[in-house]
VOPAGU-2260 file (C-alpha; in pm, 1 decimal, decimal comma):
REM VOPAGU-2260
SITE   aa  ch    i         X         Y         Z
SITE  MET   A    0    3371,2   -6709,1    3730,8
SITE  ASN   A    1    3541,9   -6818,5    4082,2
SITE  ASN   A    2    3828,4   -6634,2    4232,5
SITE  THR   A    3    4095,9   -6841,9    4055,8
SITE  GLU   A    4    3953,6   -6780,3    3701,4
SITE  GLN   A    5    3943,1   -6398,7    3809,4
SITE  ALA   A    6    4309,0   -6395,2    3916,9
SITE  ARG   A    7    4426,8   -6570,4    3600,5
SITE  ALA   A    8    4219,5   -6324,1    3401,4
SITE  VAL   A    9    4373,8   -6019,6    3564,7
SITE  ALA   A   10    4733,4   -6177,5    3552,5
SITE  ALA   A   11    4689,3   -6236,1    3174,3
SITE  GLN   A   12    4635,0   -5878,8    3104,1
SITE  PRO   A   13    4914,3   -5689,7    2967,9
SITE  PRO   A   14    5048,5   -5422,5    3215,1
SITE  ARG   A   15    4937,9   -5071,8    3133,1
SITE  SER   A   16    5146,1   -4828,5    2955,3
SITE  ASP   A   17    5322,3   -4544,5    3141,6
SITE  ALA   A   18    5141,6   -4304,3    2921,7
SITE  ALA   A   19    4794,2   -4436,2    3028,3
SITE  VAL   A   20    4860,4   -4410,6    3389,4
SITE  ALA   A   21    5019,8   -4051,2    3350,2
SITE  SER   A   22    4705,6   -3967,9    3161,8
SITE  ARG   A   23    4462,0   -4098,2    3431,5
SITE  ARG   A   24    4680,9   -3906,7    3695,6
SITE  SER   A   25    4650,7   -3580,5    3522,2
SITE  MET   A   26    4280,6   -3624,2    3484,2
SITE  LEU   A   27    4242,2   -3686,1    3842,9
SITE  PHE   A   28    4441,8   -3417,9    3913,7
SITE  GLY   A   29    4261,6   -3172,4    3700,9
SITE  ALA   A   30    3940,5   -3286,1    3833,3
SITE  SER   A   31    4051,1   -3219,3    4180,8
SITE  ALA   A   32    4182,5   -2865,0    4096,3
SITE  VAL   A   33    3819,8   -2795,0    3963,4
SITE  ALA   A   34    3659,9   -2918,4    4275,0
SITE  ALA   A   35    3891,8   -2714,8    4489,6
SITE  GLY   A   36    3822,7   -2421,6    4295,1
SITE  ALA   A   37    3438,3   -2473,7    4305,9
SITE  ALA   A   38    3463,0   -2497,6    4671,6
SITE  ALA   A   39    3653,7   -2171,0    4701,4
SITE  LEU   A   40    3413,7   -1992,1    4502,1
SITE  ALA   A   41    3125,2   -2130,9    4728,1
SITE  VAL   A   42    3297,4   -2013,3    5030,2
SITE  ALA   A   43    3372,3   -1656,3    4878,8
SITE  SER   A   44    3028,1   -1606,2    4757,6
SITE  ARG   A   45    2899,4   -1686,5    5115,2
SITE  SER   A   46    3105,6   -1444,2    5270,6
SITE  SER   A   47    2997,5   -1164,1    5058,9
SITE  LEU   A   48    2620,3   -1210,1    5147,7
SITE  PRO   A   49    2471,7    -956,0    5400,2
SITE  ALA   A   50    2418,9   -1060,4    5750,1
SITE  PRO   A   51    2072,6   -1229,3    5813,1
SITE  ALA   A   52    1837,8   -1025,5    6005,6
SITE  SER   A   53    1806,8   -1110,3    6382,3
SITE  PRO   A   54    1495,7   -1299,3    6445,3
SITE  THR   A   55    1217,6   -1130,9    6687,7
SITE  VAL   A   56    1163,6   -1330,1    6987,5
SITE  GLN   A   57     823,5   -1356,0    7128,2
SITE  THR   A   58     762,1   -1315,9    7476,4
SITE  ALA   A   59     546,7   -1551,7    7690,7
SITE  PRO   A   60     198,1   -1409,7    7804,2
SITE  GLU   A   61     239,8   -1307,9    8179,9
SITE  LYS   A   62    -115,6   -1489,5    8253,7
SITE  GLY   A   63     -32,8   -1817,7    8056,1
SITE  GLY   A   64    -227,8   -1876,2    7750,9
SITE  GLY   A   65      57,4   -1943,8    7538,0
SITE  TYR   A   66    -102,1   -2230,1    7343,5
SITE  ARG   A   67    -218,5   -2143,8    7000,8
SITE  VAL   A   68    -442,7   -2351,4    6778,6
SITE  THR   A   69    -302,0   -2350,8    6430,4
SITE  PRO   A   70    -389,0   -2540,2    6113,9
SITE  HIS   A   71     -74,4   -2770,5    6186,7
SITE  ASN   A   72    -221,2   -2853,5    6523,9
SITE  LEU   A   73    -565,4   -2935,3    6406,7
SITE  HIS   A   74    -418,7   -3141,4    6101,4
SITE  TYR   A   75    -191,4   -3345,3    6381,5
SITE  TYR   A   76    -506,8   -3404,9    6614,0
SITE  ALA   A   77    -730,7   -3514,2    6301,6
SITE  THR   A   78    -450,2   -3778,6    6222,7
SITE  THR   A   79    -440,3   -3911,7    6566,1
SITE  LEU   A   80    -825,9   -4000,9    6564,1
SITE  VAL   A   81    -879,1   -4377,9    6576,5
């Protein structure tokens, strides 16, 4: 179907009734109200959570030696072998 045929098909359709348009608008309004309520509930539930504990900060060793071999490091080095 080309553009001209599409335009004729759209023009040939009867106009929608006011009741159908009002029904669609009320459905969209209701859906947006539900979404707003869900967002408000999510924000309210987050504010009632206790504050997270402050993370412990590890200080760097005085004489260097801050590098640690971990399983993650070993896996990375294993993947770089040719």
